[in-house]
C-alpha positions in Angstrom: -0.1 -0.1 0.2 0.9 3.7 -0.8 0.9 6.1 1.7 -0.7 9.1 1.5 2.0 11.5 1.8 3.7 9.0 -1.4 3.5 10.2 -5.0 1.4 7.2 -7.0 2.6 6.4 -10.5 0.3 6.2 -13.1 -0.4 2.5 -13.2 -2.4 -0.1 -15.8 -6.1 -1.8 -14.5 -8.6 -3.6 -16.4 -11.7 -5.8 -16.4 -11.6 -9.1 -18.5 -14.3 -10.6 -19.7 -16.2 -12.2 -23.0 -18.6 -10.5 -23.8 -17.1 -7.6 -21.8 -18.1 -4.0 -23.8 -20.9 -3.9 -21.9 -19.4 -3.5 -18.5 -19.6 -0.6 -16.2 -16.3 -1.2 -14.7 -14.4 1.5 -16.7 -17.1 3.9 -15.6 -17.2 3.2 -12.3 -12.9 2.8 -12.1 -12.3 5.6 -14.0 -14.4 7.9 -11.7 -12.9 6.6 -8.5 -9.3 7.5 -10.0 -10.6 11.0 -10.9 -11.9 11.3 -7.3 -8.7 10.1 -6.0 -6.4 12.0 -8.0 -4.9 9.3 -9.3 -3.4 8.8 -13.5 -4.4 5.2 -13.4 -5.6 3.7 -16.6 -8.4 1.2 -17.2 -10.1 -0.5 -19.6 -12.2 -3.4 -20.8 -10.2 -6.2 -22.3 -11.8 -9.3 -24.3 -10.6 -12.1 -22.5 -12.0 -15.6 -23.5 -12.5 -18.8 -21.3 -9.2 -20.2 -21.6 -7.1 -17.5 -22.2 -6.8 -16.0 -18.7 -3.7 -18.1 -17.8 -1.7 -17.2 -21.4 -3.3 -13.4 -20.8 -1.7 -12.6 -17.3 1.8 -14.7 -17.8 2.4 -11.5 -20.4 1.4 -9.1 -17.5 3.7 -5.7 -17.3 5.4 -4.1 -14.4 3.2 -1.2 -15.6 -0.5 -3.4 -14.5 -1.5 -3.6 -11.2 -4.9 -4.7 -10.4 -7.5 -6.7 -12.9 -11.6 -7.0 -12.5 -12.5 -9.9 -13.8 -16.4 -11.2 -14.7 -17.5 -14.2 -16.7 -16.6 -16.7 -17.8 -13.4 -16.4 -16.3 -13.9 -16.6 -12.4 -12.9 -19.5 -11.6 -10.2 -19.1 -13.9 -8.6 -16.3 -12.0 -9.0 -18.3 -8.9 -6.5 -21.0 -10.6 -4.0 -18.8 -12.5 -2.8 -16.6 -9.3 0.3 -17.4 -6.6 -1.9 -15.8 -3.7 -5.7 -16.8 -2.4 -7.7 -15.1 -0.1 -9.2 -17.2 2.1 -12.9 -16.4 0.2 -11.2 -17.6 -3.0 -9.8 -20.4 -1.4 -13.2 -21.7 -0.1 -14.9 -21.0 -3.5 -12.8 -21.4 -5.7 -13.5 -18.2 -7.3 -12.1 -14.9 -8.0 -13.3 -12.0 -9.3 -10.1 -9.8 -8.1 -6.3 -10.1 -9.7 -3.7 -7.7 -7.7 -0.6 -7.6 -9.4 2.4 -6.8 -6.6 6.2 -7.3 -7.5 5.9 -9.7 -10.3 3.0 -12.0 -8.1 -0.4 -12.5 -8.2 -2.9 -12.7 -5.7 -6.6 -13.3 -5.9 -9.5 -12.5 -4.0 -13.6 -12.0 -4.1 -15.5 -8.4 -3.6 -18.6 -10.2 -4.5 -19.0 -11.6 -1.3 -18.5 -8.8 1.0 -19.8 -6.8 -1.7 -23.0 -8.3 -1.7 -23.6 -8.2 2.7 -23.0 -4.7 2.0 -25.3 -4.1 -0.5 -28.2 -6.2 2.2 -27.3 -4.2 4.8 -27.4 -0.9 3.0 -31.0 -2.5 1.9 -31.9 -3.6 5.1 -32.5 -7.4 4.2 -29.4 -8.4 7.0 -30.1 -11.7 8.2 -31.8 -13.3 5.9 -32.4 -17.0 7.5 -33.2 -18.7 5.2 -32.7 -18.2 0.9 -33.9 -19.5 -2.6 -31.1 -18.9 -5.7 -32.0 -19.0 -8.6 -28.8 -20.4 -10.5 -25.8 -22.4 -9.7 -22.5 -20.9 -11.0 -19.9 -19.2 -9.6 -21.4 -16.2 -8.9 -24.1 -18.4 -7.1 -21.4 -19.7 -5.0 -20.5 -16.2 -3.7 -23.7 -15.1 -2.9 -24.2 -18.7 -0.9 -20.9 -17.7 1.1 -22.7 -14.0 1.5 -25.6 -16.1 2.7 -24.0 -18.0 5.4 -21.5 -15.3 7.0 -25.1 -13.0 7.3 -27.0 -16.3 9.4 -28.9 -18.1 6.5 -29.9 -21.5 8.1 -31.3 -23.0 4.9 -30.3 -22.1 1.3 -32.1 -24.1 -1.9 -30.9 -23.3 -5.2 -33.4 -23.3 -8.2 -31.2 -24.9 -11.3 -32.1 -25.7 -14.8 -29.5 -29.0 -14.1 -29.3 -30.4 -10.7 -24.9 -30.6 -11.3 -25.2 -27.2 -12.1 -25.3 -26.7 -8.8 -22.7 -29.2 -7.3 -19.7 -26.6 -6.5 -22.5 -23.4 -4.9 -24.3 -26.9 -3.2 -20.6 -27.7 -1.4 -19.9 -24.4 0.0 -23.0 -24.3 1.5 -22.6 -27.9 3.5 -19.0 -27.1 4.4 -20.6 -24.0 6.3 -22.6 -27.0 8.0 -26.1 -25.1 6.5 -29.7 -26.8 5.5 -29.4 -27.1 1.3 -32.2 -28.3 -0.8 -31.6 -28.3 -4.7 -34.9 -27.9 -6.6 -35.3 -27.8 -11.0 -36.6 -24.7 -12.3 -40.1 -26.1 -13.2 -41.3 -27.4 -10.0 -43.4 -25.3 -7.9 -42.2 -23.1 -5.2 -43.8 -24.6 -1.6 -42.1 -22.4 1.5 -41.7 -19.0 1.5 -38.3 -17.3 2.2 -36.9 -14.3 4.0 -34.3 -14.0 0.3 -34.4 -14.5 -2.8 -31.5 -14.4 -5.2 -31.2 -14.3 -8.9 -28.3 -14.7 -10.8 -30.0 -15.9 -13.7 -30.8 -13.2 -16.8 -34.3 -11.8 -16.5 -35.3 -13.7 -20.0 -34.8 -17.0 -17.6 -37.3 -16.4 -14.9 -40.4 -14.8 -17.5 -43.5 -14.9 -16.3 -42.9 -17.1 -12.9 -41.6 -13.4 -11.5 -44.6 -12.5 -9.4 -44.8 -16.4 -8.5 -41.4 -16.1 -7.6 -41.3 -12.6 -5.6 -44.7 -13.7 -3.9 -42.6 -16.7 -2.0 -40.1 -14.4 -0.3 -40.0 -11.3 1.6 -36.9 -10.0 0.1 -35.4 -10.0 -3.6 -31.7 -9.6 -4.4 -31.2 -9.4 -8.4 -28.0 -9.1 -9.4 -28.4 -8.9 -13.0 -28.9 -4.8 -13.6 -29.4 -4.2 -17.3 -31.8 -3.3 -18.0 -33.0 -2.6 -14.8 -36.1 -2.9 -13.1 -35.9 -6.4 -14.3 -38.7 -8.6 -14.6 -38.1 -10.2 -10.6 -36.7 -6.4 -9.5 -39.7 -5.0 -11.3 -42.5 -7.6 -10.0 -41.1 -7.1 -6.2 -41.4 -3.0 -5.9 -45.4 -3.6 -7.4 -45.0 -6.0 -4.2 -43.4 -3.6 -2.1 -40.8 -6.1 -1.2 -37.7 -4.2 -0.4 -35.4 -5.1 -3.4 -31.6 -5.5 -3.5 -30.0 -4.4 -7.6 -27.8 -5.4 -9.5 -26.1 -2.3 -9.2 -25.9 -1.9 -5.8 -24.3 -4.9 -5.6 -21.9 -4.0 -8.7 -20.9 -0.7 -6.6 -19.9 -1.8 -3.3 -18.0 -5.3 -4.6 -16.0 -2.1 -6.7 -15.1 -0.2 -3.9 -13.4 -2.8 -2.6 -11.8 -3.3 -5.2 -10.3 -0.1 -5.8 -9.3 -0.2 -2.3 -7.1 -3.1 -3.3 -6.0 -1.6 -6.3 -5.1 1.9 -4.6 -5.1 1.4 -0.9 -7.2 4.6 -0.8 -11.5 4.1 -0.1 -14.2 5.1 -1.9 -18.0 5.2 -1.7 -19.9 3.0 -3.2 -22.5 6.3 -4.2 -19.9 7.4 -6.1 -19.4 4.3 -8.4 -23.1 3.6 -8.1 -23.6 6.9 -9.7 -20.7 7.0 -12.0 -22.3 3.3 -13.4 -26.0 5.1 -13.7 -24.4 7.6 -15.5 -23.0 5.0 -18.4 -25.5 2.9 -18.5 -28.1 4.6 -21.1 -24.7 4.4 -23.0 -24.5 0.8 -23.3 
């Protein structure tokens, strides 16, 4: 970490994934650099599945940090020399920090998700239902486990897709159920978390919202999503993907720069960039 009294040399940061042109991360991180007075750059870079190891192997000394999105979050965990505790638990990383030729992997989705829940007054769900079973679902499951969840249900198209996320939950001593997406809903839960595209939920949005006391939809474009719209109509508390995006990005900025910025600053930057996409 650089002392606040020392000049900070220009560094290169980026967000990696495929497709990546839609990412709001550049708008947020650039807003953070402007706020902090840093002459840093941050660009979107198209990196497809299977290409991350080669990409990071060619990084220069002026690269400081990389945000990582789909489909690279599991690859990001494997290419690092060092892994945070959350990355070790999940096998999923969304942030790579480069320092003295070493790469460390971090997951800011987990604490970012918890901060977003608390911000919206949904801090301690005991029961939760997660739509999806991939890398983001695993991160959200760990977030909920830390928030005090005692029972988590995964709703998936293919039960094998949730195996790794299920293992995370069971490893925390929490009850877990796997259900297929077309099965009827039986119990009402404290929180519904969706990690799937809005069109995958479709006409079941109102049914899903009726069976939940709060909704956390990690999708943010377009907003409101079908779930978000149904929740707002029902007067159910809603946490949006922009909330998660802003909180996890603020933690990324701190990892990369050693300085803190307000999640609201980043959320405003993302909202400003959203109509131009």
